[in-house]
Each structure stands twice: as C-alpha cells, then as structure tokens.
N, C-alpha and C positions, 0 to 999 in steps of 0.2 A: 595187118602186116603178118601176124603169126599164121593166119590162114594161107596167105600167099606162099610163105615158106613151107608150110605143110604140104601144099599142092605141088611144090617142087620136089616132093619125095624126101624131104628132110625129116628127121625124127627129133623127139624131145625138144620141140620148138617152144620157146618162151621169150617174151619181150620184157624189157625192163624200162620203165617209164616211157613216155612218148617222145623219145628222141632218137629213134632208129637203132637202139641197142637190141639185137636179136641173138639169142643163144640157140644153137641147134647142133644136131649131129648129122654128118654127111658121110657118104662113102668116100674113102680115100681118093683124092685126085689132086692135080696140080692147082695151086692157089689161083693162078691166072685163069684157068678154065672155070673154076668155081665162081670167081669174081665176075667173069663175063656172063655166066648163066644167071646169076642173081641180078646184075645190072639190066640185062635184056628183059628178064621177067618183070622187074619193077617198072621199066619203061613201057612195056606192053600193057601192064595192069593199070598204071596210074597216068600214063600219057606224058610223062616227063622223065628226063634223065636223072638218075641218082648215082653218084659215085660211091663205091663201096670200099671199105677197108676191113680186112679180115685178120683175126688173130685166132690161133688154136687155143684150146683150153690151157695147154702147157705154156704157150707163149704168154697168155694172160696171167697165169700164176707167177711166172717169172717177172713180168713187168710190174706186178702189183706188190712184190715183196719189199722193195726198198725204194722209196722216193728220196732222192739225195737231199731234199730240203726239209725232210721231217726227221725229228729225233726218234730213236727207238722208243716205242711205247707211247709216243705223243698222240693224244686223242684228237687234238685240234688240227684240222686239215684245211682250214680256210685259206684261200689264196694258192692252193696247191693244185696243179693240173698236170695232165700228160697229153701230149699230142701224138696220135698214132699216125704214122706215115705209111703210105702204100709201099714206097721204096726206101731203102736206106739212104740217109742224107749223105751227100758228098761232103767230106770234111772241108773242102775248099769253099763250099757254099755257105756253111754255117756262120762265118763272120758277117755275112750279109744281113743276118737277123739282128745283130747287136744294135744298130742305130734305132731300132724300133722299141728297144727296151727303155722304159722310163725309170726314173729313180727307184732303186731298190729291187727292180725285177731281175731275175736270174733265169738262166736256162742251161741244161746239161743234156747233150745228145748221147744216146746209147742205142746203137743199132737202128731200128726203125721207130724209136720213140724219142721224143724230146720232153724232158721233165721240166716243168715251169713253176716258178714262184712269182705270183702276182700279188704283192702285199696290199695294193689298193683295189684289188679285185679285177676279174676278167673284163668287166664292163668299161674299165678305164684304160686298159692297155692299148698300145698301138701295134703290138705284136699279135695280130689276129690270124685266124686260119687262112684268110685270103692272102695275107702277106707271106705267111710260111709257104703256102702252095706256090706262089709266084716266085719267091726267092730260091726255093729248093727244087722247083720243077716236078713236084709230085703231089698226089692227093693227100690231104691231111684232115683229121677230125680230132677235136679236143674234148676231153672229158674231165670233169672236176674229180678230185681225189675221192670224195664220198661215193660217187658213181662207180669208180674203179673198184673200191672195196665192196660195194654192194654186189657188183657182178662177180667178183671173186667169191663171195659167200654163196651166190647162186650156183656157181660151178662146183662147189663142194657138196651140194645136195644130190 
C-alpha cells in the first residue's frame, strides 16, 4: 500500500498497522480531487473499489485532542472510538443512530467525526460502520482510540 501511494507521487508515505491507515504528504489540492485520485488508483491496482476518508494532519491533531468520553490524563481508552465521516453529518440524521446504541453506549457528533463509547466493546455494538453510513448517507470508517493516538504520535515525528 505504501508503494502504491509513493507511486502516486506522494511523499513521506508511511502506513500504520494493516488497516488502511496511510500517512502521506501531497501537493495542495481539493479533498474531493485527492480522494478520487486515490480511489481510482486503488481500484486499478487491486481490482476492487475502496472508499477513502481523508484528514489533514491539522484535522487529525484537532480530532485527537479531546475525546468527550475520556477524562483528562486518563490512560485507559478501552471502548473509545471515533468514526471519521467523509461528509459532515446532518444534525437531523443523527437521531437515526440512537436506536442502534445498546445499554451504556454513547455518541457525540462534532463536525465530520462521531466520538463513540462502546463499554461492551465494538464487537458487541449494533452501531456499526454500515449502519452509520446507511443512516447518515456518507462514507464512514472507525478507529479505536489507541490507533488515533498512535497516528497522532506519528504525525509529530
């Protein structure tokens, strides 16, 4: 995957674990154009469609600063996630997610992110990426909070 991104003339390409997290530097361009380029190249290379969600380094730093369900300085991040949306969620659509939250689960939307707390773990929730995408009408991808923080650390290097 890193080679594919390097071949697209991106620099400082690095991947984080094998889940599609790619950090890279690209010439300034509209996000939609960049997304289209990456999706087309991945489809051409691998023979199947991949939907891409992009965040700039600055956007990542901002989203990773404060998870509303973590206390300041709290080391334990089990059950904490963030869903990255391609498009900002329509406030009228967000209530459509509530019926999929099981006991103790919470969500807070902020811009193009939905911060989640899954006390029983992501494997037990009914509020999956597929549900979020369907109810909000946009592409979504979810990362656990440890991955968010690891990527944040890579961005600082």
